[in-house]
C-alpha positions as CSV (number, residue, x, y, z in Angstrom):
1,X,37.2,125.9,48.5
2,X,36.6,123.5,45.5
3,X,39.4,121.6,43.5
4,X,39.3,119.4,40.5
5,X,41.7,116.2,40.6
6,X,42.4,114.3,37.3
7,X,44.8,111.5,37.4
8,X,46.6,109.8,34.3
9,X,48.4,106.3,33.5
10,X,48.1,103.4,36.1
11,X,46.8,106.3,38.9
12,X,43.7,105.8,37.1
13,X,44.0,102.4,38.9
14,X,45.9,102.7,42.2
15,X,44.4,106.2,43.2
16,X,41.2,107.4,45.1
17,X,40.1,109.7,42.0
18,X,39.7,106.5,39.3
19,X,39.1,107.3,35.3
20,X,37.1,110.2,36.0
21,X,38.5,113.7,37.4
22,X,36.5,114.8,40.7
23,X,35.8,117.8,42.3
24,X,36.1,118.6,45.9
25,X,35.0,120.7,48.2
26,X,37.4,121.5,50.8
27,X,37.7,124.3,54.3
28,X,40.0,127.0,52.8
29,X,42.8,126.3,55.4
30,X,45.1,128.6,53.9
31,X,48.1,127.3,53.0
32,X,47.2,123.3,51.2
33,X,50.1,121.9,49.5
34,X,49.7,119.7,46.5
35,X,51.6,116.9,49.1
36,X,49.5,117.2,51.7
37,X,46.8,115.4,49.6
38,X,49.3,112.6,48.5
39,X,48.2,110.1,51.2
40,X,44.1,110.8,50.6
41,X,44.6,110.2,46.8
42,X,46.7,107.3,47.4
43,X,49.1,108.2,45.4
44,X,52.9,107.6,46.6
45,X,55.2,110.6,45.9
46,X,58.1,108.5,44.5
47,X,55.4,107.4,41.5
48,X,55.1,110.9,40.2
49,X,56.6,112.2,37.0
50,X,54.6,115.5,36.8
51,X,51.8,117.9,38.4
52,X,50.4,120.6,36.5
53,X,47.9,123.2,38.3
54,X,45.7,124.8,35.7
55,X,47.9,123.1,33.0
56,X,51.3,124.5,34.0
57,X,53.9,122.4,35.8
58,X,53.7,122.8,39.2
59,X,56.1,121.4,42.3
60,X,55.2,119.2,45.6
61,X,55.3,122.3,47.8
62,X,53.0,125.0,45.7
63,X,49.8,126.1,47.4
64,X,46.5,124.5,46.5
65,X,44.0,127.3,45.5
66,X,40.6,128.0,45.4
67,X,39.3,126.2,41.7
68,X,42.5,125.1,41.3
69,X,43.0,121.7,38.6
70,X,45.6,119.5,39.8
71,X,46.6,116.9,37.4
72,X,49.5,113.5,38.4
73,X,51.1,111.8,35.4
74,X,52.7,108.6,36.7
75,X,56.7,107.8,36.1
76,X,55.4,104.7,34.3
């Protein structure tokens, strides 16, 4: 499974993603949720204002699928 992740605001300095978006190849574990990625990305749940999946608003408990583009927007 391949996913692309982009971050905005201060997440560009504090997350594991940095200034550019990154594409990851992950095993298709089935049931991988956005929340499951946060620790690896060094993003704190309470700092998230909005998440989008392929441009539409998403929740932390949504599953991630092949060819998903996730974007994280901070509160500040």
